[in-house]
C-alpha positions as CSV (number, residue, x, y, z in Angstrom):
1,M,0.0,0.0,0.0
2,K,2.9,2.3,0.8
3,S,4.4,1.8,-2.6
4,F,1.0,2.4,-4.3
5,G,0.7,5.7,-2.3
6,N,4.2,6.8,-3.5
7,I,3.1,6.1,-7.1
8,V,0.0,8.1,-6.7
9,N,2.0,11.0,-5.2
10,A,4.5,10.8,-8.1
11,V,1.7,10.9,-10.6
12,K,0.1,14.0,-8.9
13,R,3.5,15.8,-8.8
14,W,4.1,15.0,-12.5
15,S,0.6,16.2,-13.5
16,S,1.0,19.4,-11.5
17,M,4.3,20.0,-13.3
18,M,2.9,19.2,-16.7
19,M,-0.2,21.4,-16.5
20,P,1.6,24.7,-17.1
21,S,3.3,23.1,-20.1
22,F,0.0,22.1,-21.6
23,V,-1.4,25.6,-21.1
24,I,1.6,27.2,-22.7
25,L,1.4,24.7,-25.6
26,A,-2.3,25.5,-26.1
27,I,-1.6,29.2,-26.1
28,L,1.1,28.8,-28.7
29,V,-1.1,26.7,-31.0
30,L,-3.9,29.3,-30.8
31,W,-1.4,32.1,-31.4
32,E,0.0,30.4,-34.5
33,L,-3.5,29.7,-35.9
34,S,-4.7,33.2,-35.2
35,V,-1.8,34.8,-37.0
36,Y,-2.3,32.3,-39.9
37,V,-6.0,32.9,-40.2
38,T,-5.9,36.7,-39.8
39,G,-2.8,37.2,-42.0
40,I,-1.5,39.9,-39.6
41,E,1.8,41.4,-40.6
42,K,4.9,39.9,-39.1
43,W,6.3,43.2,-37.9
44,I,3.1,43.7,-35.8
45,L,2.7,40.2,-34.4
46,P,4.9,37.3,-35.5
47,A,3.8,33.7,-35.2
48,P,5.6,31.5,-32.7
49,T,7.3,29.7,-35.5
50,D,8.7,33.0,-36.7
51,I,10.0,33.8,-33.2
52,F,11.6,30.3,-33.0
53,Q,13.3,30.9,-36.3
54,S,14.6,34.2,-35.1
55,L,16.0,32.5,-32.0
56,I,18.0,30.2,-34.3
57,N,19.1,32.9,-36.8
58,S,20.1,35.4,-34.1
59,S,21.6,32.8,-31.7
60,D,25.2,34.2,-32.0
61,L,24.0,37.7,-31.4
62,L,21.8,36.7,-28.5
63,V,24.6,34.8,-26.8
64,I,27.0,37.8,-27.0
65,H,24.4,40.1,-25.5
66,S,23.2,37.6,-22.9
67,L,26.8,37.1,-21.5
68,Q,27.0,40.9,-21.0
69,T,23.6,41.0,-19.2
70,L,24.4,38.0,-17.1
71,K,27.7,39.6,-16.0
72,E,25.8,42.7,-14.9
73,T,23.1,40.7,-13.2
74,L,25.4,38.5,-11.1
75,L,27.7,41.4,-10.1
76,G,24.7,43.5,-9.2
77,L,23.0,40.7,-7.3
78,L,26.2,40.1,-5.3
79,L,26.4,43.8,-4.4
80,A,22.8,43.7,-3.4
81,V,23.4,40.7,-1.1
82,I,26.3,42.5,0.6
83,I,24.3,45.7,1.1
84,G,21.2,43.8,2.2
85,I,23.1,41.8,4.8
86,I,24.8,44.8,6.2
87,L,21.6,46.9,6.4
88,A,19.6,44.0,7.9
89,T,22.3,43.3,10.5
90,L,22.5,47.0,11.5
91,I,18.7,47.2,11.8
92,D,18.8,44.1,14.1
93,V,21.7,45.1,16.4
94,S,20.5,48.6,17.2
95,K,17.0,50.0,17.8
96,W,18.4,53.4,16.7
97,F,19.4,52.0,13.3
98,R,16.0,50.3,12.9
99,K,14.2,53.6,13.6
100,A,16.6,55.5,11.3
101,L,17.0,53.1,8.4
102,Y,13.8,51.1,8.1
103,P,11.6,54.0,7.0
104,L,14.3,55.1,4.5
105,L,14.4,51.6,3.0
106,V,10.6,51.7,2.5
107,I,10.7,55.2,1.0
108,S,13.5,54.2,-1.4
109,Q,11.1,51.7,-3.0
110,T,8.5,54.4,-3.7
111,I,11.0,56.0,-6.2
112,P,10.7,54.4,-9.7
113,I,14.1,52.9,-10.7
114,I,13.5,54.2,-14.2
115,A,13.6,57.7,-12.8
116,V,16.8,57.2,-10.9
117,A,18.7,55.2,-13.6
118,P,19.4,58.3,-15.8
119,L,21.1,60.0,-12.9
120,I,23.3,57.0,-12.3
121,M,24.2,57.0,-16.0
122,I,25.2,60.7,-15.7
123,W,27.2,60.2,-12.5
124,F,29.0,56.9,-13.5
125,G,29.0,56.9,-17.3
126,F,27.9,54.2,-19.7
127,G,30.2,51.3,-18.6
128,I,29.2,48.3,-16.6
129,L,29.3,50.0,-13.2
130,P,25.9,51.9,-13.6
131,K,24.1,48.8,-14.7
132,V,25.5,46.9,-11.7
133,I,24.3,49.7,-9.4
134,V,20.8,49.7,-11.0
135,V,20.6,45.9,-10.4
136,A,21.7,46.4,-6.8
137,L,19.1,49.1,-6.2
138,V,16.4,46.8,-7.6
139,C,17.5,43.8,-5.6
140,F,18.7,44.9,-2.1
141,F,15.3,45.7,-0.6
142,P,13.7,42.3,-0.5
143,I,17.0,40.8,0.9
144,A,17.4,43.4,3.6
145,I,13.7,43.4,4.7
146,N,13.4,39.6,4.7
147,L,16.6,39.1,6.6
148,A,15.8,41.7,9.2
149,D,12.4,40.1,9.8
150,G,14.2,36.7,10.0
151,Y,16.5,38.0,12.8
152,R,13.5,39.2,14.7
153,T,11.5,35.9,14.5
154,V,14.3,33.8,16.0
155,D,13.3,31.8,19.1
156,I,13.9,34.2,22.0
157,T,14.0,31.3,24.5
158,M,17.1,29.9,22.8
159,I,18.8,33.3,23.0
160,R,17.9,33.6,26.7
161,L,19.3,30.0,27.3
162,L,22.6,30.8,25.6
163,E,22.9,34.1,27.5
164,T,22.5,32.3,30.9
165,M,25.3,29.9,29.7
166,G,27.6,32.9,29.2
167,A,27.5,32.9,25.4
168,T,28.8,36.1,23.7
169,K,26.7,38.1,21.2
170,W,28.7,36.7,18.3
171,Q,28.1,33.1,19.5
172,I,24.4,33.8,19.8
173,F,24.4,35.3,16.3
174,K,26.3,32.5,14.8
175,M,24.5,29.6,16.5
176,V,20.9,30.9,16.7
177,K,20.1,34.1,14.8
178,L,21.9,33.3,11.5
179,P,20.6,29.8,11.1
180,G,17.1,30.9,12.1
181,A,17.1,33.8,9.6
182,M,18.5,31.8,6.7
183,P,15.1,30.7,5.3
184,F,14.0,34.4,5.3
185,F,17.2,35.4,3.6
186,F,16.8,33.0,0.8
187,S,13.1,34.0,0.4
188,G,14.3,37.6,-0.2
189,L,17.1,36.4,-2.5
190,R,14.6,34.4,-4.6
191,I,12.6,37.6,-5.2
192,A,15.8,39.6,-5.8
193,G,17.1,37.0,-8.3
194,T,13.8,37.2,-10.2
195,Y,14.1,41.0,-10.5
196,S,17.9,41.1,-11.1
197,V,17.8,40.5,-14.9
198,M,15.1,43.1,-15.3
199,G,17.3,45.6,-13.4
200,A,20.2,44.9,-15.8
201,V,17.9,45.3,-18.8
202,I,16.5,48.6,-17.5
203,G,20.1,49.9,-17.1
204,E,20.9,48.9,-20.6
205,W,17.9,50.6,-22.0
206,L,19.3,54.0,-20.9
207,G,22.7,53.6,-22.4
208,A,24.9,50.6,-23.4
209,S,26.8,49.1,-26.3
210,Q,26.0,45.5,-25.4
211,G,23.3,43.6,-23.5
212,L,19.8,42.3,-24.0
213,G,18.3,45.7,-23.1
214,I,20.1,47.5,-26.0
215,L,19.3,44.6,-28.3
216,L,15.6,45.0,-27.4
217,T,15.8,48.7,-28.2
218,R,17.6,48.2,-31.5
219,S,15.2,45.4,-32.6
220,S,12.1,47.4,-31.8
221,Q,13.4,50.5,-33.5
222,S,14.1,48.4,-36.6
223,F,10.6,46.7,-36.4
224,L,12.2,43.3,-36.0
225,T,9.3,42.2,-33.7
226,D,10.3,38.5,-34.0
227,R,13.7,39.3,-32.6
228,V,12.1,41.4,-29.8
229,F,10.1,38.3,-28.8
230,A,13.2,36.1,-29.1
231,T,15.1,38.5,-26.7
232,I,12.2,38.5,-24.3
233,I,12.3,34.7,-24.2
234,V,16.0,34.7,-23.5
235,I,15.4,37.2,-20.6
236,V,12.7,35.0,-19.2
237,F,14.9,31.9,-19.3
238,M,17.8,33.8,-17.8
239,S,15.6,35.0,-14.9
240,L,14.5,31.4,-14.3
241,A,18.2,30.2,-14.4
242,V,19.1,32.8,-11.7
243,F,16.1,31.6,-9.6
244,A,17.2,28.0,-10.0
245,I,20.8,28.9,-8.9
246,V,19.4,30.6,-5.8
247,E,17.2,27.6,-5.1
248,A,20.2,25.2,-5.5
249,L,22.2,27.4,-3.1
250,A,19.4,27.3,-0.6
251,R,19.2,23.5,-0.7
252,V,22.9,23.1,-0.3
253,T,23.2,25.7,2.5
254,M,20.0,24.7,4.4
255,R,19.9,20.9,4.1
256,W,18.5,20.7,7.6
257,H,15.6,23.0,6.7
258,Y,14.6,20.9,3.7
259,Q,15.0,17.7,5.6
260,Q,12.6,19.0,8.2
261,K,10.1,20.1,5.6
262,N,10.2,16.6,3.9
263,K,9.5,15.0,7.3
264,D,6.5,17.3,7.9
């Protein structure tokens, strides 16, 4: 009976994974038929087969621009992680820092990044640095806020127990606060990872010689709509790849957490 139950669970997991694929396939088929029946111009709305053909024909160009965007994304995300950890730790260790920084963090997210990005370009030029800064500005907030909340939700009885045993603040942080806050940190990092590629593309829109953002701009200005869609597909897959990397890091770093979830 137990093996039968495992088979049923496996079938349920497989069906839940395949359902989105079936929906996407149905949309693509309807899209292809609609373009064929209506005879709409390719530069207005290309068929999925045209987009796939553009992916193949522009593969070399897409790879070159993708590598540039990926470099900006990873560097910006790394900078966001450093900034987020520092801010979250400052907010946790001092009530004064919390009162001073927390409202500023919230206010910073009310400013559209598309409005700030031109200023960053003016100050830092058109090299890779301004794009990295834009990505960091997009990504640091969910990391900082989630990690700060993670610090606050740690079991206070464990902290009190270690304090009675003479543990230092660093030992308490290392043995209780940091492990307890890790799930929150990776929750914020997953959100940041999803936004990171978008941040790099926004930075490239405003001035760049390479990258998927500038490729999008050039393709749309040339009415190469099939290449625009092809570039969007690459951006989506790159975002999913960054998310998968973060998820893999979470599983390697927090094996105990996932083992506990599987038991539950």
